[in-house]
N, C-alpha and C positions, 0 to 999 in steps of 0.2 A: 379162464386161469386168473389165481389170483397170487399176488407176492405182493411181499412184506420186506421191511429193512430186515437185514442180517448185520448184528453189531457185534463186538470182540473188540479185544484189547490188541494193539501195534505189537506186531510179533508174531500173535496166537493164530491159533487153528479152529473154527468151528465148523460142525457138522451141518450141512443144508439139509435142512428138513422140513416137510409140510405145513411149517407156520411159517416159511419163508416165501415158498414157491409150491402151491397145487393147483391143478386142471384134472378135470373130469369130461368125460364124453361121454352122451348115452350110450354110441354105438362101440364104444371101442373103450378096453381094459387097461388100468395103468401103464402096462409092459408094452401097448401103441400109442401109446401118448410120448413120441417121440421131441426131445428138445435138440438145437442145435446152436452151437458157441456161436455168436458174430462176433465182426474182426469189431475192433476199439473195446472190447471186453476185457475188466480184470488188466487193466492199467498197475497195478499196485499190489498185486497178488495173484493166487493162481487156485483152480478146481482139481482137486485131487481125490483119487480115489482113495480110501479112508486104510492107512497103512500102507500105500503103493507110495513111489517115488517120482512117478511120472505124473505131469502135468494135461489137463484136456488142454486145447487151444481151440482158436476160430476153425467153423467147422466140424468138429468132433461133436459127439450125440452121447444124449445119455435121456432115459426115460423116467415117467414120473413113476413108475414101480423102484427105480432107482433112488428117487426123494425119498419116497417112503419107506423104504428099506435102512436110510439112514448109511450109504455109503459114500456119498460125495463130502469132501468137507472144503472150505475155504479156507487159504495158507495167506497171513498177508505179509510180505513183503520184510517186514521192519522197517520201511521209512518212515520217513516222518510225514505222514500223508495220515488227512482224514477219512477220505471218503473213495470207494469205487465203487464199479456196477458193472454185473453180471448180466448182458446183454443177449437176449434169448428170441429164436422161434422156436415154437411149438408148432408141431403138424402130428394128426389124425390119421395122413394118409392120403383125405381128400382136403383138409382145410387147414391153413397155417394162418396164427395170429402170430403178434412180438408180445415179449415178455420182458420186464426189467427188473434185478433183483438189486436195491441197493444197499451197499454194503457199509454202516459207519464204523469208522475206526477209534477208540479212544488212546490217543496216546500217552506214553508210560515215560518217565523220566528217565533216561540213559544215563549212566556213567558217564563221566569226561574222559577223556585219553590223552593221557602226557608221555611226551619225548623227552628225554635227557639224554646229556652226554657230557663225557667230563670236563670240571674248567681246570685248566691248570694257569697258576698265578705265580710269578715269583718273587720268592722272599722281599717281603715290606712294598711289593707292590697290589696296584687294584685291577679288578676285571670288570668290565660291566657285561650283564648276564644278556645274551641277545638269542631270537626265537633258537638261533644254532646249538645254543647250550640247553635250553629249555623252553619248552612249548607246550600246548594242550588246546584241545578242541571239546566241544559241546557241542550236539545238536540242536539241543533248547537253548541254548546261553549264546551272547557274541561272547567275545573276546574280553572286553572292558569287565563284562561279569562275572567272570571268571577270577579266583583267586586261590592264591598259592601261600602256602604251610608249612615253613622249614620244620619237620617233624625232628633228624637229627644231623648232625652237624660234624665233620671233621676236620680239626685243625683249629685254628685261631678265628674266636666270634666274624661276624660278619661286622 
């Protein structure tokens, strides 16, 4: 059995191919080479039949023929993680060997999210903004790195 890194972007899906996972056996054909997903696999994504919605879990199986036919895909869960691994046991019915497919995830820049509520100020008064009135988060930036820009303002100037 040979395995190579499966590489994809954060939140993306990519087919598991023979480039990432290949096995041969002189006595068995590809349909008789059975992979079993091991506990601890896929902490940041899932292995799913292409077009399907149900993920394979620890203890589930697939064959080398499934890999040849490109019917499975790894789906990253969109988290801010850069790696994962598919830990497998391969059996030909008589012998068993382990294999691990490393997964390399390239992070993408996610848009920040902001929440705002109405700020009411008495005429002639002033009011400091607090996180209750305006806040934002960004998975790639700390709070001190975020900048707010006023694009429109109703009422008198700040």
